C-alpha positions in Angstrom: -34.2 89.5 38.4 -32.1 87.9 36.0 -28.4 89.4 35.3 -29.0 92.4 32.5 -25.9 92.5 29.8 -26.4 96.1 28.8 -23.1 96.3 26.3 -21.4 94.1 24.4 -19.8 91.1 26.8 -16.1 91.3 26.8 -15.7 88.2 28.7 -17.9 84.9 28.1 -18.1 82.4 30.8 -19.3 79.0 29.0 -20.6 76.6 31.1 -21.5 72.4 29.8 -23.6 70.4 31.9 -24.8 66.8 31.7 -26.9 65.6 33.9 -25.5 67.6 37.1 -28.3 69.5 37.5 -28.4 69.5 41.3 -25.2 71.9 41.8 -25.3 73.6 38.2 -26.9 76.7 39.9 -24.1 77.0 42.2 -21.4 77.4 39.5 -24.0 79.8 37.3 -24.5 82.2 40.2 -20.5 82.5 40.8 -20.6 83.4 36.9 -23.4 85.9 37.5 -21.9 87.5 40.5 -18.8 88.5 38.0 -17.9 92.6 38.7 -15.9 95.1 36.8 -16.7 94.0 33.0 -19.4 93.0 30.9 -20.1 89.2 31.1 -22.3 86.5 29.6 -23.0 83.3 31.0 -23.9 80.9 28.4 -24.8 77.5 29.5 -25.0 74.2 27.0 -26.8 71.4 28.2 -25.1 68.3 26.9 -28.8 66.4 25.8 -29.8 66.1 29.8 -33.4 65.0 30.3 -33.3 64.2 34.1 -35.5 66.5 35.9 -33.4 68.3 38.2 -30.9 69.1 35.2 -33.9 70.5 33.2 -35.3 72.4 36.8 -31.9 73.8 36.7 -31.3 74.6 33.5 -34.9 76.9 33.4 -34.0 78.3 36.9 -30.6 79.8 35.2 -32.1 81.1 32.1 -34.4 82.9 34.1 -31.6 84.2 36.8 -29.7 85.7 33.6 -28.2 82.9 31.8 -28.6 82.1 27.9 -28.9 78.2 27.6 -28.6 76.6 25.1 -29.9 72.5 24.4 -27.9 70.2 22.1 -27.6 66.6 21.6 -25.4 64.7 23.9 -21.8 64.3 22.4 -19.5 64.8 25.5 -17.9 67.9 26.8 -15.5 68.9 24.3 -18.2 69.1 21.5 -20.9 70.9 24.1 -17.8 73.9 24.9 -16.9 74.2 21.6 -21.1 74.8 20.8 -20.8 77.7 23.3 -17.8 78.9 22.2 -19.4 79.4 18.9 -22.4 81.5 20.3 -20.2 83.6 22.7 -20.5 86.9 21.4 -17.1 88.0 24.1 -13.8 88.6 23.3 -12.8 86.3 25.7 -13.8 82.9 26.8 -13.6 81.8 30.2 -15.0 77.9 30.9 -16.3 76.9 34.0 -18.1 73.1 35.0 -21.0 72.6 36.1 -20.0 71.5 39.5 -17.1 74.3 39.9 -17.3 77.7 41.0 -15.6 81.1 40.5 -14.7 84.5 42.3 -16.3 87.7 41.4 -13.1 88.9 39.4 -12.0 86.2 37.9 -13.4 87.5 34.7 -12.4 91.2 35.5 -8.6 90.2 36.3 -8.4 87.9 33.1 -9.5 90.2 31.0 -7.2 93.0 32.0 -4.1 90.8 31.3 -5.5 89.7 28.0 -6.3 93.5 27.4 -2.9 94.2 28.5 -1.1 91.3 26.8 -1.3 90.8 23.9 1.4 87.7 23.9 -0.3 86.3 26.7 -3.2 83.3 25.3 -4.2 81.7 28.4 -4.7 83.7 31.9 -5.3 80.6 35.0 -5.1 81.2 39.2 -4.7 79.6 42.2 -7.5 77.3 42.8 -8.8 75.4 45.6 -10.7 72.2 46.1 -13.9 71.8 47.5 -15.9 68.5 48.8 -13.5 65.7 49.5 -10.2 68.1 49.6 -9.7 71.8 50.5 -6.0 72.0 49.1 -4.4 74.6 46.2 -3.4 73.9 43.6 -2.1 75.5 39.8 0.2 78.3 41.8 3.2 80.0 39.5 5.2 80.5 37.4 4.4 78.6 34.9 6.5 75.7 34.1 6.7 74.5 30.5 9.0 71.1 31.3 6.3 70.2 33.9 3.6 71.2 31.4 4.5 68.8 28.6 4.8 66.1 31.7 1.5 67.1 32.6 -1.7 69.4 32.4 -1.2 72.3 35.1 -3.6 74.3 34.0 -7.3 74.2 35.3 -10.3 73.8 32.6 -11.1 77.1 34.2 -8.7 79.8 32.4 -9.5 82.5 30.3 -8.3 82.4 26.2 -9.0 84.6 23.2 -12.3 83.5 21.0 -10.1 84.1 18.1 -7.5 82.1 19.1 -10.0 79.1 20.0 -11.1 79.6 16.6 -8.1 79.5 14.9 -6.7 76.1 16.5 -10.3 74.3 15.8 -11.4 74.4 19.0 -11.8 71.9 22.0 -10.7 68.1 20.2 -13.6 66.2 20.3 -11.8 63.0 19.6 -10.8 63.2 23.2 -13.5 61.8 26.4 -10.8 63.6 29.2 -7.8 66.0 29.0 -9.7 68.3 26.1 -8.5 71.2 28.0 -5.1 69.8 28.3 -5.0 69.5 24.0 -6.7 73.0 23.8 -3.7 74.6 25.9 -1.1 73.1 24.2 -2.7 74.0 20.8 -2.6 77.5 21.9 0.9 77.2 23.2 1.7 76.2 19.5 0.3 79.3 18.6 3.4 81.0 20.5 0.9 81.9 23.1 2.0 82.5 27.0 0.6 81.3 30.2 -0.1 84.0 32.9 -1.0 82.7 36.5 -3.2 84.8 38.6 -1.8 84.9 41.9 -4.7 85.0 43.7 -7.6 81.6 44.3 -10.6 82.9 41.9 -11.3 79.1 41.2 -13.1 76.5 43.3 -12.4 72.8 41.9 -15.5 70.1 43.1 -14.3 66.7 44.1 -16.6 63.9 44.1 -16.7 60.6 43.6 -17.2 58.8 40.2 -15.5 61.9 38.2 -14.5 60.6 34.9 -11.2 62.4 35.6 -10.2 60.8 38.6 -9.8 57.6 36.9 -6.3 57.4 35.1 -7.3 54.6 33.0 -9.6 56.9 30.8 -6.0 58.7 30.1 -3.6 56.5 28.1 -5.6 57.0 24.6 -6.1 60.5 24.9 -2.5 60.9 25.9 -1.2 59.2 23.3 -3.0 61.6 21.0 -2.0 64.3 22.7 2.3 63.9 22.4 1.7 62.5 18.8 -0.2 65.8 17.8 2.4 68.2 19.9 5.4 66.3 19.0 6.8 69.3 17.6 5.9 71.1 20.5 8.3 68.8 22.8 11.0 69.4 20.6 10.7 72.9 20.8 10.6 72.7 24.8 13.1 69.8 24.9 15.2 71.5 27.3 12.7 72.0 29.8 11.2 68.7 29.4 14.4 67.4 30.0 15.2 69.7 33.0 11.9 68.8 34.4 12.5 65.1 34.5 15.9 65.4 36.0 14.5 67.7 38.7 12.0 64.9 39.2 14.4 62.3 39.4 17.1 64.3 41.8 14.0 64.4 44.0 13.3 61.0 43.8 16.7 59.8 44.4 17.3 62.3 47.3 13.6 60.9 49.5 15.2 57.5 48.6 18.6 58.3 50.5 16.9 59.9 53.3 14.2 57.8 54.0 14.9 54.9 52.1 12.7 52.4 49.7 9.2 53.6 49.7 7.4 49.9 49.3 7.4 49.8 53.0 5.5 53.2 53.4 3.1 52.9 50.6 2.5 49.5 52.2 2.0 50.7 55.8 0.1 54.2 53.9 -2.5 51.1 51.7 -3.1 49.7 55.7 -3.7 52.9 57.5 -6.5 54.0 54.3 -8.0 50.5 54.7 -8.1 50.9 58.6 -10.2 53.9 57.5 -12.8 52.7 55.5 -13.2 50.1 57.8 -14.1 51.9 60.7 -16.3 54.8 57.9 -18.3 51.5 57.0 -18.5 50.2 60.5 -19.6 54.0 61.7 
């Protein structure tokens, strides 16, 4: 039996999908399993027409998700379409290859209800697939945030704020979540990191986000759009860079130049690859 929404949803979990039907239902089921708060689940199909995704979309609808079909336009446009259709006060994006714990929506909505100054609520995350390390632990560091995105794409925000800032930037093929977070911070919104591990991030070969060569152009656009934010938090940004520099000096003084270590690490990785090929 599908998940029935009996009241107006407070949280809309939005899931963009493009030809990842073989794993979509894991994400959908984790969204439908939310407890303690009224949730709707919106799956937006970014033009997928492969059989596994078409089948998974039909199954997701039968289980209680609302499915939207759109022309292929990329993840930003797909998320925006899902957010536009959302009825909840709060949005919780979830990629089709990831999962959330059952209390994520409840805990995030409680923070947003109680603290109007907070505009982004994330949690500790854990990789699965190729790694099981945790990431995204608090406290939030604005200096580090200006250096790199430290908020996962799966973080709750207010639908009204999404509308005010113009949503996800559809000109960005990657780092679109980073651009949105900085836009929300420019509104004066604060970031809260839930201490529990409530988010699971799948790692698999071929992910676009794992290729840094895709980031250069988007990073330049994000910097240009947020130059005033860099100026406002210049002290925090410089302090973070100084600490990184001092830490690097510390390790170099203690362990010597890194060139030899990097060379040995590459040799080790290559040896492991050869073993895997031979097995």
